[in-house]
N, C-alpha and C positions, 0 to 999 in steps of 0.2 A: 504494500500500500504506500502511495506517495506521501511524502512529508508535507508538501505544499500542493496547491491546486495547479492545474495547467496554466491558468491565467496568471497566477502569481509567479510561477516559474518563467513564463514568457516575459513578463514585465521585468523580472530580475535580470535575465540574460540580455534583453534589449537595453536595459539601463546600463549594464556593464559594458556592452559594446559601444553605446553612445558616449559613455565616460571615456573609454579608450580613444574614440574618434576625436573627441574634444582635446584630450591630452596630446595626442599625436599632432592634431592640427595646430595647436598652440606651440608645439615644439618646433614647428617650421619657422616661426617668427625669429627666434634668436639665431637660427641657422642662416637666415637670409640677411639679418641686420646685426652687424658686428657690435653696434652701439647697444642694442638690446641685450645681446649675448654677454657683453662685458658688464652691463648693469646687473644682470642676474647672477652671473657666475664668476665675475672678476676678470682680471687680465688687463692688457693694454690695448685699447681700441685702435691705436695707431699701428700696431703690428699686424697688418693685414696684407699678406702677399698672395700671389697667384695660386700657390699650392694650397693655402688655407681656403681661399674662395672655391677652388675646385673641389676640395674635400667636403666643404659645407654644402656646396651645390648638389653633390651626389647624395649626401645625407638628407638634405631637405626634400629631394625628389623621392627618395625611399620612404621618408616619413609621410609625405603627402599621399603616396601610393597606399601605404598601410591605413591611412585615414579613410580613404575610399573603400578599402577592403572591409574595414569595420562598419562603415555605413551600409555597405551592401549586405553584410551579415545581419545587421539589425532589421533588415526587411523581412527576414524569416529566421527569427532568433533561435527557435528550438532546433530547426533543421540544420542551421549553420553554426551551432554552438561550439563546434570544434575549433572555430577561429579563435575562441578564447584561449584554448590551450596552445595553439600555434603562436599567439601573441606573447605568451610567456617566454618564448625563445629569444626574440629580440630584446624584450625587457630585461632578461637576465644578462644579455650582452651589454646593454646600457649600464646596468649596475656594475658589472665587472669592469667595464671601461672607466667608469667614474671612480671606482675604488683605486684602480691603477693610477689614474690622474692625481688623486689625492695623495697617494703614497709617494709619487714622484714630485709632489709639490707644484703641480701645474695649476691646481685649483685648491682653494681652501676647503677643508672638511665642513666648516660651518655653512658654506654655500651649497654643499651637496646634501646635507642632512634633510632639508625639506623635500628634495627630489626623491631621496631614498624612502622617506616616510610615505610620500604619495604613491610611489611605485609599489611599495610593499602592501599598502592598503588596497590599491587597485588590483594587484595580482591575487591577493587573498579573496577579494570579491569575485574575481574571475573563477577561481577554483570552486568557491561555494555555489555560485550560479550554475556552473557546469554540472556539478554533482547533483544539485536539486533538479536540474532539467533531465537528467539521465533516465528516470522512469518513463518519460513521455516520448522517448525516441523509438521509432518503429524499426 
């Protein structure tokens, strides 16, 4: 017997997917604007070279693409709930990358803690929503 109703489960998965889409969509902004990026994460806004712009452009394109994927999945949340688990892979990569950056003193730990808390909460929500939706998958 399911723990929650189909309607509740659908709402939870859809909400998780939309939170992910908003998170990823907002992440594009500091990638495309060095000024916003340095305001959020620190660094020197004058140190912007072609290699940095190239890397951020690729990252922004991938983040925008993942935003679209999450929005697509939200259209049929129960059927496409696996996108929640797939999303945990790049989120884990982001956390590992930021931990390495903190250890190498590229960014301050205090600038990363809010991001880590947010990603931890969102990832936990993904797992809970995924599990609660499992009984409704055909």
